[in-house]
N, CA, C and O atoms as a MOPAC input file, in Angstrom:
PM7 MOZYME 1SCF
protein

 N   -150.59300 1   -26.74900 1  -142.53300 1
 C   -149.71300 1   -27.05400 1  -143.64000 1
 C   -150.23400 1   -28.28400 1  -144.37500 1
 O   -150.60300 1   -29.26600 1  -143.73200 1
 N   -150.27200 1   -28.25600 1  -145.67500 1
 C   -150.74500 1   -29.41500 1  -146.42600 1
 C   -149.56200 1   -30.25700 1  -146.90000 1
 O   -148.40400 1   -29.85300 1  -146.79000 1
 N   -149.88200 1   -31.43000 1  -147.42700 1
 C   -148.83500 1   -32.37200 1  -147.82700 1
 C   -147.96300 1   -31.83700 1  -148.95300 1
 O   -146.82100 1   -32.27200 1  -149.09700 1
 N   -148.46900 1   -30.90400 1  -149.75600 1
 C   -147.67700 1   -30.35100 1  -150.84700 1
 C   -146.45800 1   -29.59800 1  -150.32800 1
 O   -145.47900 1   -29.42600 1  -151.05400 1
 N   -146.51300 1   -29.15200 1  -149.08500 1
 C   -145.38300 1   -28.46800 1  -148.48200 1
 C   -144.20400 1   -29.42400 1  -148.31700 1
 O   -143.04800 1   -29.01000 1  -148.40100 1
 N   -144.49600 1   -30.68700 1  -148.08500 1
 C   -143.45800 1   -31.67200 1  -147.80300 1
 C   -143.10700 1   -32.56600 1  -148.97600 1
 O   -141.96800 1   -33.02200 1  -149.08200 1
 N   -144.05700 1   -32.82600 1  -149.85800 1
 C   -143.85200 1   -33.80700 1  -150.92300 1
 C   -144.07700 1   -33.20100 1  -152.29300 1
 O   -144.96500 1   -32.37100 1  -152.48400 1
 N   -143.26500 1   -33.62600 1  -153.23900 1
 C   -143.45000 1   -33.19300 1  -154.61600 1
 C   -144.60100 1   -33.97600 1  -155.22400 1
 O   -144.82500 1   -35.13600 1  -154.87700 1
 N   -145.32100 1   -33.34800 1  -156.11800 1
 C   -146.48300 1   -33.97000 1  -156.76200 1
 C   -146.12700 1   -35.24300 1  -157.53800 1
 O   -146.91200 1   -36.19000 1  -157.56700 1
 N   -144.94600 1   -35.26600 1  -158.16600 1
 C   -144.58300 1   -36.41300 1  -159.00800 1
 C   -143.93600 1   -37.55300 1  -158.21300 1
 O   -143.60400 1   -38.58700 1  -158.79100 1
 N   -143.75500 1   -37.38400 1  -156.91100 1
 C   -143.18600 1   -38.42900 1  -156.08300 1
 C   -141.67900 1   -38.57400 1  -156.20700 1
 O   -141.10700 1   -39.53400 1  -155.69100 1
 N   -141.02600 1   -37.63100 1  -156.88500 1
 C   -139.58500 1   -37.74800 1  -157.11800 1
 C   -138.76000 1   -37.59000 1  -155.84100 1
 O   -137.56300 1   -37.87700 1  -155.84700 1
 N   -139.36900 1   -37.14600 1  -154.76300 1
 C   -138.64800 1   -36.96900 1  -153.50500 1
 C   -138.80200 1   -38.16100 1  -152.55800 1
 O   -138.36500 1   -38.10800 1  -151.40800 1
 N   -139.41300 1   -39.21400 1  -153.03800 1
 C   -139.72700 1   -40.35400 1  -152.18400 1
 C   -138.46900 1   -41.02800 1  -151.63900 1
 O   -138.44500 1   -41.40900 1  -150.46800 1
 N   -137.43900 1   -41.18300 1  -152.44400 1
 C   -136.21600 1   -41.81700 1  -151.97600 1
 C   -136.37200 1   -43.31700 1  -151.83300 1
 O   -137.13200 1   -43.94900 1  -152.56700 1
 N   -135.64900 1   -43.87900 1  -150.88400 1
 C   -135.68300 1   -45.32400 1  -150.65400 1
 C   -137.02600 1   -45.74500 1  -150.08000 1
 O   -137.62100 1   -45.00900 1  -149.29300 1
 N   -137.51400 1   -46.93000 1  -150.46800 1
 C   -138.79300 1   -47.40700 1  -149.92300 1
 C   -138.65200 1   -47.79400 1  -148.45600 1
 O   -137.57100 1   -48.18000 1  -148.01300 1
 N   -139.73000 1   -47.69200 1  -147.71300 1
 C   -139.74600 1   -48.10600 1  -146.31100 1
 C   -139.80200 1   -49.62000 1  -146.19100 1
 O   -139.29900 1   -50.19000 1  -145.22300 1
 N   -140.41800 1   -50.27700 1  -147.18100 1
 C   -140.55800 1   -51.72900 1  -147.17300 1
 C   -140.35200 1   -52.25900 1  -148.58800 1
 O   -140.57200 1   -51.55500 1  -149.57300 1
 N   -139.92300 1   -53.52500 1  -148.66200 1
 C   -139.65400 1   -54.14600 1  -149.96000 1
 C   -140.29800 1   -55.52400 1  -150.02200 1
 O   -140.60100 1   -56.13100 1  -148.99400 1
 N   -140.49900 1   -56.00100 1  -151.22800 1
 C   -141.06900 1   -57.32800 1  -151.45000 1
 C   -139.99300 1   -58.38700 1  -151.20800 1
 O   -138.80700 1   -58.06300 1  -151.14600 1
 N   -140.40300 1   -59.65400 1  -151.07200 1
 C   -139.46100 1   -60.72600 1  -150.73700 1
 C   -138.23200 1   -60.82500 1  -151.64900 1
 O   -137.12500 1   -61.04600 1  -151.15800 1
 N   -138.40300 1   -60.66900 1  -152.94100 1
 C   -137.26200 1   -60.79200 1  -153.86100 1
 C   -136.17200 1   -59.77400 1  -153.52300 1
 O   -134.98900 1   -60.11200 1  -153.48400 1
 N   -136.57900 1   -58.53400 1  -153.28100 1
 C   -135.62100 1   -57.47100 1  -152.95700 1
 C   -135.05000 1   -57.68300 1  -151.55600 1
 O   -133.85200 1   -57.50100 1  -151.33900 1
 N   -135.90400 1   -58.06700 1  -150.60400 1
 C   -135.43800 1   -58.31200 1  -149.22900 1
 C   -134.37900 1   -59.40700 1  -149.21400 1
 O   -133.34500 1   -59.26100 1  -148.56200 1
 N   -134.62900 1   -60.50100 1  -149.92600 1
 C   -133.66800 1   -61.60100 1  -149.98600 1
 C   -132.35400 1   -61.13200 1  -150.60900 1
 O   -131.27500 1   -61.47500 1  -150.12600 1
 N   -132.44900 1   -60.35500 1  -151.67400 1
 C   -131.24300 1   -59.84600 1  -152.33400 1
 C   -130.46000 1   -58.93300 1  -151.39700 1
 O   -129.23200 1   -59.00600 1  -151.34700 1
 N   -131.15800 1   -58.07300 1  -150.65400 1
 C   -130.48100 1   -57.17600 1  -149.70900 1
 C   -129.75300 1   -57.96400 1  -148.63300 1
 O   -128.67300 1   -57.56600 1  -148.19500 1
 N   -130.33600 1   -59.08400 1  -148.20100 1
 C   -129.71600 1   -59.91500 1  -147.16800 1
 C   -128.67900 1   -60.87400 1  -147.73300 1
 O   -127.88300 1   -61.43900 1  -146.98200 1
 N   -128.68000 1   -61.06500 1  -149.05600 1
 C   -127.74300 1   -61.97400 1  -149.68500 1
 C   -128.11700 1   -63.43600 1  -149.49500 1
 O   -127.25200 1   -64.30900 1  -149.43500 1
 N   -129.43000 1   -63.69300 1  -149.40100 1
 C   -129.92600 1   -65.05700 1  -149.22300 1
 C   -130.98200 1   -65.34400 1  -150.28800 1
 O   -131.42400 1   -64.43600 1  -150.99100 1
 N   -131.38000 1   -66.60100 1  -150.40100 1
 C   -132.40700 1   -66.95200 1  -151.38100 1
 C   -133.78800 1   -66.59200 1  -150.83800 1
 O   -133.96900 1   -66.41200 1  -149.63400 1
 N   -134.74700 1   -66.49200 1  -151.73900 1
 C   -136.12200 1   -66.21800 1  -151.31800 1
 C   -136.66800 1   -67.35200 1  -150.45800 1
 O   -137.44800 1   -67.11500 1  -149.53600 1
 N   -136.25700 1   -68.59400 1  -150.76100 1
 C   -136.74400 1   -69.72200 1  -149.97200 1
 C   -136.19400 1   -69.67200 1  -148.54400 1
 O   -136.89200 1   -70.04000 1  -147.59900 1
 N   -134.95900 1   -69.22300 1  -148.38300 1
 C   -134.39400 1   -69.06800 1  -147.03900 1
 C   -135.12800 1   -67.95700 1  -146.29200 1
 O   -135.43500 1   -68.09900 1  -145.10900 1
 N   -135.40400 1   -66.86800 1  -146.97200 1
 C   -136.15600 1   -65.77000 1  -146.37200 1
 C   -137.54000 1   -66.24600 1  -145.94300 1
 O   -138.00500 1   -65.90700 1  -144.85500 1
 N   -138.19200 1   -67.02000 1  -146.78300 1
 C   -139.51500 1   -67.56200 1  -146.47300 1
 C   -139.45100 1   -68.47500 1  -145.25200 1
 O   -140.33000 1   -68.43700 1  -144.39100 1
 N   -138.42000 1   -69.28100 1  -145.18700 1
 C   -138.23600 1   -70.18500 1  -144.04200 1
 C   -138.01400 1   -69.39300 1  -142.75200 1
 O   -138.56900 1   -69.74400 1  -141.71000 1
 N   -137.20900 1   -68.33000 1  -142.81100 1
 C   -136.97700 1   -67.47400 1  -141.64700 1
 C   -138.27000 1   -66.79700 1  -141.19200 1
 O   -138.53500 1   -66.68200 1  -139.99500 1
 N   -139.06900 1   -66.35100 1  -142.16400 1
 C   -140.34700 1   -65.70600 1  -141.84500 1
 C   -141.28800 1   -66.68600 1  -141.16800 1
 O   -141.89100 1   -66.36200 1  -140.14500 1
 N   -141.41900 1   -67.87900 1  -141.72700 1
 C   -142.33200 1   -68.88200 1  -141.18100 1
 C   -141.89700 1   -69.36600 1  -139.80100 1
 O   -142.73000 1   -69.77600 1  -138.99300 1
 N   -140.58800 1   -69.32000 1  -139.53100 1
 C   -140.06600 1   -69.71900 1  -138.22500 1
 C   -140.18000 1   -68.59700 1  -137.19900 1
 O   -139.85100 1   -68.78200 1  -136.02700 1
 N   -140.64800 1   -67.43000 1  -137.64800 1
 C   -140.80200 1   -66.29500 1  -136.74600 1
 C   -139.49700 1   -65.60800 1  -136.40100 1
 O   -139.40800 1   -64.91400 1  -135.38900 1
 N   -138.48900 1   -65.79100 1  -137.22600 1
 C   -137.18000 1   -65.20300 1  -136.95100 1
 C   -136.97200 1   -63.84100 1  -137.58200 1
 O   -136.08700 1   -63.08900 1  -137.17400 1
 N   -137.79100 1   -63.51900 1  -138.58200 1
 C   -137.64100 1   -62.22200 1  -139.24800 1
 C   -139.02400 1   -61.58100 1  -139.36500 1
 O   -139.97500 1   -62.22800 1  -139.80300 1
 N   -139.13300 1   -60.32100 1  -138.97700 1
 C   -140.44600 1   -59.67200 1  -139.01300 1
 C   -140.88000 1   -59.30900 1  -140.43400 1
 O   -140.05800 1   -59.06200 1  -141.31600 1
 N   -142.18900 1   -59.28500 1  -140.62100 1
 C   -142.74700 1   -58.93100 1  -141.92600 1
 C   -144.08000 1   -58.23300 1  -141.72000 1
 O   -144.63400 1   -58.22200 1  -140.62000 1
 N   -144.58000 1   -57.65400 1  -142.79300 1
 C   -145.87600 1   -56.98500 1  -142.79400 1
 C   -146.70400 1   -57.62300 1  -143.89600 1
 O   -146.21700 1   -57.82900 1  -145.00700 1
 N   -147.93900 1   -57.93000 1  -143.59300 1
 C   -148.83600 1   -58.44200 1  -144.62300 1
 C   -149.85600 1   -57.34200 1  -144.90300 1
 O   -150.62500 1   -56.95300 1  -144.02400 1
 N   -149.85200 1   -56.85400 1  -146.12000 1
 C   -150.69600 1   -55.73400 1  -146.51000 1
 C   -151.50300 1   -56.12700 1  -147.73300 1
 O   -150.95500 1   -56.27900 1  -148.82500 1
 N   -152.79700 1   -56.29100 1  -147.55000 1
 C   -153.68000 1   -56.73300 1  -148.64000 1
 C   -153.15400 1   -57.99700 1  -149.32400 1
 O   -153.21300 1   -58.11900 1  -150.54800 1
 N   -152.64700 1   -58.92100 1  -148.53500 1
 C   -152.15700 1   -60.18800 1  -149.06800 1
 C   -150.70500 1   -60.17600 1  -149.51100 1
 O   -150.11800 1   -61.23600 1  -149.72800 1
 N   -150.11800 1   -59.00100 1  -149.64700 1
 C   -148.71500 1   -58.90100 1  -150.06400 1
 C   -147.81200 1   -58.95300 1  -148.83600 1
 O   -148.08300 1   -58.28900 1  -147.83600 1
 N   -146.75200 1   -59.73100 1  -148.91000 1
 C   -145.77800 1   -59.78900 1  -147.82200 1
 C   -144.69300 1   -58.76300 1  -148.11600 1
 O   -144.10700 1   -58.73900 1  -149.19900 1
 N   -144.44500 1   -57.91900 1  -147.12400 1
 C   -143.42600 1   -56.87800 1  -147.23800 1
 C   -142.48200 1   -56.97000 1  -146.05600 1
 O   -142.85900 1   -57.42400 1  -144.97600 1
 N   -141.24900 1   -56.53400 1  -146.27400 1
 C   -140.24700 1   -56.49600 1  -145.21800 1
 C   -139.76800 1   -55.06000 1  -145.06600 1
 O   -139.29700 1   -54.45000 1  -146.02600 1
 N   -139.89200 1   -54.51700 1  -143.84700 1
 C   -139.39400 1   -53.16300 1  -143.59700 1
 C   -137.87900 1   -53.17600 1  -143.71200 1
 O   -137.22400 1   -54.04900 1  -143.14200 1
 N   -137.31900 1   -52.22900 1  -144.43500 1
 C   -135.87200 1   -52.15200 1  -144.61700 1
 C   -135.18900 1   -52.00100 1  -143.25800 1
 O   -134.15000 1   -52.61800 1  -143.02200 1
 N   -135.74900 1   -51.20100 1  -142.37300 1
 C   -135.17800 1   -51.02200 1  -141.03100 1
 C   -135.17900 1   -52.34800 1  -140.26200 1
 O   -134.24900 1   -52.61900 1  -139.50200 1
 N   -136.20600 1   -53.17000 1  -140.45100 1
 C   -136.27300 1   -54.46600 1  -139.76900 1
 C   -135.23700 1   -55.44400 1  -140.31500 1
 O   -134.72000 1   -56.27800 1  -139.57200 1
 N   -134.93300 1   -55.34700 1  -141.60500 1
 C   -133.89500 1   -56.19900 1  -142.18500 1
 C   -132.54200 1   -55.87900 1  -141.55200 1
 O   -131.77500 1   -56.78000 1  -141.21300 1
 N   -132.26500 1   -54.60100 1  -141.40000 1
 C   -131.01500 1   -54.17500 1  -140.77200 1
 C   -130.96900 1   -54.63500 1  -139.31700 1
 O   -129.93800 1   -55.12200 1  -138.85300 1
 N   -132.08000 1   -54.48500 1  -138.59500 1
 C   -132.15500 1   -54.91100 1  -137.20300 1
 C   -131.96600 1   -56.42600 1  -137.09000 1
 O   -131.29300 1   -56.90400 1  -136.17800 1
 N   -132.55700 1   -57.17100 1  -138.01200 1
 C   -132.40200 1   -58.62300 1  -138.03600 1
 C   -130.92800 1   -59.00200 1  -138.16000 1
 O   -130.44700 1   -59.88900 1  -137.45400 1
 N   -130.21800 1   -58.32900 1  -139.05700 1
 C   -128.79500 1   -58.61900 1  -139.22500 1
 C   -128.00900 1   -58.29100 1  -137.96500 1
 O   -127.13700 1   -59.05700 1  -137.55500 1
 N   -128.31500 1   -57.15900 1  -137.35400 1
 C   -127.61400 1   -56.77400 1  -136.12500 1
 C   -127.84000 1   -57.80200 1  -135.01600 1
 O   -126.90900 1   -58.15600 1  -134.29300 1
 N   -129.06500 1   -58.27200 1  -134.88800 1
 C   -129.38000 1   -59.24900 1  -133.84500 1
 C   -128.79600 1   -60.62200 1  -134.15300 1
 O   -128.54700 1   -61.40600 1  -133.23700 1
 N   -128.57700 1   -60.91900 1  -135.41600 1
 C   -128.05300 1   -62.22200 1  -135.82700 1
 C   -126.53200 1   -62.25800 1  -135.86300 1
 O   -125.92500 1   -63.32100 1  -135.99900 1
 N   -125.93300 1   -61.09600 1  -135.73900 1
 C   -124.48100 1   -60.99300 1  -135.84200 1
 C   -123.80600 1   -61.81600 1  -134.74400 1
 O   -124.21600 1   -61.78400 1  -133.58300 1
 N   -122.78100 1   -62.54000 1  -135.12700 1
 C   -122.05300 1   -63.38500 1  -134.17700 1
 C   -120.57200 1   -63.05500 1  -134.22900 1
 O   -120.02300 1   -62.70000 1  -135.27200 1
 N   -119.95800 1   -63.18000 1  -133.09200 1
 C   -118.53100 1   -62.93900 1  -132.98200 1
 C   -117.86100 1   -64.22300 1  -132.51500 1
 O   -118.38300 1   -64.92800 1  -131.65300 1
 N   -116.72200 1   -64.51400 1  -133.08000 1
 C   -115.94800 1   -65.66900 1  -132.65800 1
 C   -114.90400 1   -65.18500 1  -131.66400 1
 O   -114.08000 1   -64.32100 1  -131.96500 1
 N   -114.96200 1   -65.76700 1  -130.47100 1
 C   -114.00100 1   -65.39200 1  -129.44800 1
 C   -112.65700 1   -66.03700 1  -129.78800 1
 O   -112.57500 1   -67.24800 1  -129.99200 1
 N   -111.62600 1   -65.23400 1  -129.84800 1
 C   -110.30000 1   -65.75600 1  -130.17600 1
 C   -109.52700 1   -66.04300 1  -128.89200 1
 O   -109.59000 1   -65.29100 1  -127.92000 1
 N   -108.79900 1   -67.15100 1  -128.92400 1
 C   -107.96300 1   -67.51500 1  -127.77200 1
 C   -106.78700 1   -66.57000 1  -127.68700 1
 O   -106.17700 1   -66.22700 1  -128.70000 1
 N   -106.47700 1   -66.15500 1  -126.48800 1
 C   -105.31400 1   -65.30400 1  -126.27800 1
 C   -104.31400 1   -66.07100 1  -125.43300 1
 O   -104.20500 1   -65.85600 1  -124.22600 1
 N   -103.59800 1   -66.95500 1  -126.07300 1
 C   -102.64700 1   -67.81400 1  -125.35000 1
 C   -101.24700 1   -67.31400 1  -125.49400 1
 O   -100.31900 1   -67.91300 1  -124.95100 1

């Protein structure tokens, strides 16, 4: 089977990207690009460097949020 079986020639079936650039990643997380850069440099958020471009996998952004999620324990008095 060739790729034409799965993909349209014009790319209209691509859907959501697998990875996004810092501006979009920061917007998706609701933080500034400088905060995203700081998190990346601290090794807290995964990224991909591809031909010099920094990309963030959308799935990794979601995983980052899940791992960062905090719950406040409420007193039951």
